[in-house]
C-alpha positions as CSV (number, residue, x, y, z in Angstrom):
1,M,-0.2,0.3,-0.1
2,E,2.6,2.4,0.9
3,H,4.5,1.4,-2.4
4,L,1.6,2.9,-4.4
5,I,1.3,5.9,-2.2
6,H,5.0,6.8,-3.3
7,E,4.1,5.7,-6.7
8,D,1.3,8.1,-6.9
9,L,3.5,11.0,-5.4
10,A,6.1,10.6,-7.7
11,R,3.4,10.3,-10.8
12,A,1.9,13.8,-9.5
13,H,5.5,15.2,-8.9
14,V,6.4,14.2,-12.8
15,G,3.1,15.7,-13.6
16,A,3.5,19.1,-12.0
17,R,7.4,19.0,-13.7
18,L,5.8,18.4,-17.1
19,R,3.2,21.3,-16.9
20,E,5.9,23.7,-15.6
21,A,8.4,22.9,-18.3
22,Q,5.2,23.3,-20.9
23,L,4.5,26.8,-19.1
24,T,8.2,27.9,-19.2
25,R,8.1,27.0,-23.0
26,R,4.8,28.9,-23.8
27,E,6.4,31.7,-21.7
28,Q,9.6,32.1,-23.8
29,Q,7.8,31.4,-27.1
30,L,5.8,34.6,-26.2
31,V,8.9,36.4,-25.1
32,R,10.5,35.7,-28.7
33,A,7.1,36.6,-30.6
34,K,7.0,40.0,-29.1
35,R,10.6,40.6,-29.4
36,L,10.4,39.7,-33.0
37,S,7.1,41.9,-33.3
38,R,8.9,45.0,-31.8
39,R,11.8,44.2,-34.3
40,A,9.5,44.4,-37.3
41,E,7.8,47.2,-36.3
42,R,11.1,49.2,-35.9
43,A,12.1,47.8,-39.2
44,A,8.9,48.9,-40.6
45,A,9.1,52.5,-39.1
46,Q,12.6,52.6,-40.5
47,A,11.4,52.2,-44.0
48,R,8.8,54.4,-44.2
49,L,11.5,57.2,-42.8
50,A,13.6,56.1,-45.5
51,L,10.6,56.0,-48.0
52,A,9.7,59.8,-46.6
53,R,13.1,60.7,-47.3
54,A,12.9,59.6,-50.8
55,L,10.3,61.4,-51.9
């Protein structure tokens, strides 16, 4: 019986670690997407400025 309790605890711990890893990965993807978005916005602004200067 005690063996089963330890097994359940271990399974719960592994599940918690997996959810934590998935959350961290999702957060990192969001940070990366925001960074790329800001970079794209900056590039677009520079392109608009260059176009305005050329006209």
